[in-house]
C-alpha positions as CSV (number, residue, x, y, z in Angstrom):
1,M,-100.8,63.1,-133.5
2,Y,-100.8,64.0,-129.4
3,R,-102.4,63.7,-125.9
4,Y,-101.9,66.3,-123.7
5,A,-102.4,65.9,-119.4
6,T,-102.0,69.0,-117.4
7,Y,-100.6,68.5,-114.2
8,A,-99.9,70.3,-110.5
9,V,-97.4,69.4,-108.4
10,I,-97.5,70.5,-105.0
11,N,-95.2,69.8,-102.1
12,N,-93.8,67.9,-104.7
13,Y,-96.7,65.8,-105.4
14,K,-97.7,65.1,-108.8
15,V,-101.5,65.6,-108.8
16,N,-104.6,66.1,-111.6
17,V,-105.7,69.6,-112.3
18,E,-109.7,69.3,-112.4
19,K,-110.6,72.9,-112.9
20,E,-109.2,76.8,-111.9
21,N,-110.7,79.6,-111.6
22,Q,-108.8,83.5,-110.7
23,E,-107.8,82.2,-107.5
24,Y,-107.5,78.7,-107.1
25,Y,-105.8,75.4,-109.2
26,F,-108.9,72.8,-107.8
27,V,-106.8,68.9,-107.7
28,G,-107.8,65.3,-107.5
29,T,-105.8,62.0,-106.4
30,A,-106.8,58.7,-106.3
31,D,-103.6,58.2,-104.3
32,C,-105.0,58.4,-100.3
33,K,-101.6,58.8,-99.4
34,V,-101.0,62.4,-101.4
35,A,-104.6,62.6,-100.7
36,E,-103.7,63.1,-96.6
37,V,-100.2,65.0,-96.8
38,L,-101.9,68.0,-99.0
39,G,-105.1,67.9,-96.8
40,L,-107.6,66.8,-99.2
41,Q,-111.3,65.3,-99.1
42,R,-112.8,62.9,-100.0
43,C,-115.8,63.1,-102.7
44,D,-115.8,59.5,-104.0
45,K,-115.2,56.0,-102.9
46,Y,-111.5,56.5,-104.5
47,Y,-110.9,59.9,-105.0
48,Y,-109.9,63.1,-103.5
49,E,-110.2,67.1,-103.9
50,G,-109.0,69.7,-102.7
51,K,-108.3,73.8,-103.6
52,F,-104.9,75.1,-103.5
53,P,-104.1,79.2,-104.3
54,K,-102.4,79.6,-107.9
55,K,-99.1,81.0,-105.6
56,D,-98.2,77.9,-104.5
57,V,-98.9,75.3,-107.4
58,E,-96.9,74.4,-110.2
59,I,-98.5,73.2,-113.4
60,I,-96.7,70.9,-116.1
61,E,-97.9,69.7,-119.2
62,E,-97.0,66.7,-120.7
63,K,-97.5,65.9,-124.1
64,E,-97.4,61.7,-125.5
65,K,-97.4,60.9,-128.9
66,I,-100.6,58.7,-129.6
67,E,-99.9,56.1,-132.3
């Protein structure tokens, strides 16, 4: 059994992918320093979100074996 996680890489920063539409990826992170650099908005006490055009985002998927 495996666990899959999808991440976005924006300006060499790895962030979570929350959702997408035809034009944008909606991303988030709990790291306030990454959020500041990327211009993400605080949406919760410890979480920041924003959207980026798909052309500016590299998507990576990680696969981890669950034992």
